[in-house]
Every structure is written in structure tokens, then in C-alpha cells.
Phi, psi and omega in degrees: 000127183289145177221149179238157184253138169224154185268131175270160175295152180300144179258112179280127179280337176195164182283335184297135183296336182287342184279154187278130175285151177241132178247152179220144170241152185230141173265125181254145173297148178295156180298135178251140177295130183297148178288156178303144180302145177090351177272160178300340184262010179262344181284151177299146176278121180249145181304138178200160180276342174215139177225153174267137173271114182275155180295336180271357181293128173284163175306320180296322180289325176297317178295322177297320177297314180301323180290342182250013170283125186231158179288152169288166176304320179295320179293320179298315178296320178299316182296330180283342172270087195288329182239127175244135175270126177266137180238096173273110183212132182169207182302321182297333178301328186258346177259352181077017184257167169257336182222118181274165183267338185090002178252002186294149176287129182302334182288347177292334178280100188217066178294144177296328179200167173238089184268069183296331177297323178294322178299315183293324177297318179296317181293318181293331177298333179273358181088016181292144178241352177214151179231153184220123183252140173282088180294331174208119176268188186295342179284349177085359180284128189257131185272019170216160183282084180290148177284350194249004176204150172271352182273074185207179179296346179301331180257009178269159179305124180081352180046055184286126174276092186293321180299316180298315180297320182294310182297317180299315181294321180295314180297319179298326180276359179078024182255145173283161189234136170237153177230140180255121177233100185298126172296320176290145187209099181294333179291339183259011176296139178301136189296316182295316178299316182300318179298317178296319182297316179299320176298320178294323179293319178299319179293321179296318178295319180297332179276000178079017180277148180291148180248143175286168179300312177300324178294319180296320180292319178297322180292322178300323183271359170056235188268010176294132180280153173306146189281347184267207187252014175071038185268342186282116177063032185273002178075016181293152183289152173275118180226170179285129182227163176245133175246125004282146174275107185290140180254164179306130180073020184299125183287355181262358189304314182294319180294325178291314180299322182280348183089000178297324172254134182285159174235156181228132174264124183228163170247113190209157172272188185299314186287316178300324176297315178302313183292317178299320178297322179288322174301316180299316178301313184297314185286326183272337182260332187237359183290172004288152178241122184278332178217135174248127185254117180248099179292144182264009183298139177217074194286344186256001184299325179285351180254010172102009178218138177207164178241122177272104182283140170263080191291336180301323178293326175299309184297319181297318181292318178299315180298322179292323182279328187206083189302331184263006175291130172268139184249122175294122185074013179255171182294136185046041179249231177225157185237160174291137181289340176113000176206169177248033180256358179074024186237126178269170178288157171296328177242099186242110181266138172268351176257120187233150178267150182220142175277316180257160179298123180303342179282354187249002181204164174277117179088285173064020174288142180288335175243152186302149180299340179274357181298139180292341181241112181258321190220027180292173176302318180301319180291316183294324183270006175301131182302339181281347185287131180242344183218151170234143177210161172279122191207074187287161185270143173240122184260108183262145181197153177254146177292338178245167178302324178259168178275328175262159183288130173227128189299337183272003182258154182243148180282161174294154179281162176304323179295320178295320178294322178295321177299319178292321178303312183288336181261005174240288177300324179285002177229034175067040174227171171258147178262121176252098188258114180279128176227099190273135173290159180267186182296336178281357181079025179226159173272135184300150179301323181297320178294318180298318180299317180293316179298318183295315179294320178299311180299321177296319179294319179299315180294321180294317186277312189255358181287337184218138172288133183299339181289345178273358184262000179158178182285164177295155003282164183243141177251130184207158175225010175223136174238126178252120182246144184224149164256152171277093189288358171299336178259007180101187176241119190234332187287130179253335178200138181211168177221153175244130179238148181232142175273109182242120179060032176091355180232150180279134177230138176281122185249346180195156176222157177205175178256268180282156175244289182071214184301314178201137175233121178256125178251120179268127180272151181295330180208155179302146179240139174248119187218160177264336181212156177223143175222151178249128176249120174274115186268328176216139182207152181280342177192181179305121182283151174240098182276145172265200182291137170256129185234155183244141186217156179236123185278337181261150178283125181301000000 
């Protein structure tokens, strides 16, 4: 597709004469012949967070739509909270596992204390602006006293409401809150199926065949039955239900009758009803919730059982209860970056193509999340694509080798964390950094030391533009480039040039920019001016501030 270049006016980063001007050039799509009047493709393209690709859309119009996909208010606020602390804490903390079976005795969850204030101090030392707790992991053990299962902290020593303590401490610390509620639930596996499955695992082991992690955990717990009511994948009929489903003696009955608490009529089976009721509890009792994390794990599908989620009802209820909540794997939410190493792609698009309506599935990308190409022109112009949406990447990683705390593991160093920061936030993604508390209900001193040093390094390097530290020339080895993503993500290729010794030199190049792109230089550069050239773009680019940084102490 032909494109032409035109020069944009210089972008002043500040009024002070000492600051470096930034220049940009933009590549524009070639003119497209307008569609016949009255067709869906004749109306002007207006900014939106999701658009339909019509059969009459020309390639140029599809690219124009992609250039006008913009974040929702919730997504924009989420992107500005660049680092989120993940808190994996639960039954696995006390069993030494990474994946529970769902048959564990609730009394095994026995922290000496829940020092959530200490957790928040540790997270804030790293510069975190949001925190996320595993309210229910795949084992189905719930960290608050849910009305809909006995497999919760209600039967643990002291009955600690961990979710309440966590949310209260986060709000007091000025942090936004996310909650993780695993759709998969080992505690809700049907009992008869589970007994047969354990027998099959024993036979598999006797034959010398390798076992998966969930199989090994189920075998360790032997003949213990799942702790729940057998609702996951039990084949129950889809019928009309009311959410919340009131239980005997329900303390919400009067509020529901009066309309103070909303109700939802849904068509659901047993498990979807259970899951919707728990979502309702979290949002109405512990909200507001800024992010809801829906893990996509489905570990038993290969063993003959699965649960077909009606996720649109989940998404509709969440939107009604909390319109600005971003949902991991949800429509106009956030997506998995494709690995658990905390590293984004060199070319990371927040605008993604979809074959199916994002409101009808978890994730719904036409190509796997691990694919190296998520949102290029080739992907967007694929004939199978029917939808475009704003869907930024979240890069998850743990400070330790495991997600739950294990005493024999060591945390990553501050240098390793800084490398992850620059390869996630510095590549148009958010960093979701897991820091798990130990059995005592505290974060280890070693983790705190690493987090504190890391946060100090981030503030030292990226807290201030070197140009504010004195007159030109400026010495720097990091350049941070931004788009104003309120107008979308448009830049496909750009270069950074510096005036060194009176002449312009190209010092770095990149592809996508998005919220923030950090370019690390091979060696420090001393220059009087810096400019950014946009070499290819889907439409007129809107650049944000470009800043210069030095990683080493002068």
C-alpha cells in the first residue's frame, strides 16, 4: 500500500530554551476512493475502543479504523499505572505447591498473621501503583468467607478474611486494587469423575508414563474427594437463575428486595451460577475493583472434563457493577503478553484483530498470544478478521522462581528487575510483578531489599529528564518516547537522532511506541538536541513527551 510522507511541526517538550526540541515526520495512508453513499463503509470513521470490520471495508479503511481504536477510560487509567504487584497467597503457600488439587483440608491454611500493611509498604517501595490478589486460585480455595462454598477461609484457623484485609490496606496506602478469581476450580470437580480420574492416574503411573502437574498433585492427595459441591463440568442444565442467589439467612435479602443491591437474571448452569455469585460478592462487598484477572487455565480438558463458560454474562455483569474495571482476557480489557518472563515484544501493539466478538470469549485473539506478531498490518488485513479492539499487553513475572512462596527460593536482583522494567513498560506493556508473602503472612526481608533497591533505581533513572539537571549539552544512554494514546497507537517505525558536535546522528530506531518505548543506547551520548522522526505511521501520529535518561551515576 502506497504511503507518502509529510513533515509535522516541531513538538516542543517544554517552553524553556534549554530543553531539546523534538521533530516528527509522519507517513500517511494513500487516499482511498470513498464507498458508495448509504453503505456501512461510507460513514466517517470515529474513534472507538472496538470496531467491526465490514465486508465492504477497503484495506485503507481497515487501517484507518485501526488508527482510530482508542482506550476506554478504564484502560487509559490502567496503562498509566505501569507496575502492578501480584500477590499469590493461599493454600499453596502452606502445602509447598504451585498447583493445588482442590481436596486440601481448609485448616492447612493457617498464617500466623495477615500483615497486609507490610505487603503494601514493600510494594510501594518498588514504585507499584496497583496490587492484585489471588482471591481464588485453581485449587478453588477462597480467601474470603463466600456464601457459596465451604472451601474457604471460613473453616481455617481464625477465619481470616484475607480479601478484606488486602483491600483495606491497599486503599489506605493509596493503591488501586485488582482481584484474581480463577475460572478453573479443582475443588468443584465432580466427585465420581474425580475418583475415576485418580484411578486412571495410578494406572498411568504404573505404566511409567509421565504425569502432568495437576495429575501429580491429585495423586499425592489420593482418595480425598474434592472439597466443593461438584459443579465444574457436571453437565447440569442451563436454566434461568437470579444473581445474587440468596442463601438461607442471607444478610443481603433486605437490600436486594429494596433495590439497594442490583439483581441480574441469567441463563446458566450450576458452575456458571456459582462463579457469577462469587463475582457479585467481590464487586459488591470489596469494590471498587480496578482490574479483574481471569486466568485461562483449563487443566482437566484432556482428561475428559471441561466447563463451557458463558463469559458474556460475566462481562455484562462486571460492566454493570463497575464500568471502568479492566478485565484480563476480557473485551476492551488487557491481554497476556504471551510468556511468564515479564518481557514484551520489540513490536507490541495495543490494537489487535479478532475473528470472534471479544465479548463472547476469553482472549479471542485469532493467533495465539505467544505469536511474535499480534497486530501488524498483515494481521489486521487478514480476511478472517471481523473486529478490532484496544487490547494492551500485561507482562507477568514472579520475583521468585515460583508464584507462591517457597523458603528455598531466592528473589531476583534489583538489576534483573530493572531489565524487566525496561523490557515490559519500556515496550508498551504493563509489568505485573508477583511478590508472594510467606507462611507467617509477611513478605521476606530479601524480597523487600530487592524491591526497595529496584524502586530507588527506577526513580533515580526515570524520575527526572536529564535536561532538567542543567544546561546543554546533555549526556544520556536511555531515550523514552511516547505516543498520546488517547488518540490511539499509530506509529509503525521511528528513529531518534541527536545533534552531536554540530551534526545530526541517528542513535536509535524502533517500531511501535504506544504508551512508552524505552530505547537503551550502547554507550552514553552527549548532545545539544534530540529529535524523533516517525518514518511509518497508520495516520497522523500524536507524540507525547520524549525524555532523556542516564542509567549510570555521573
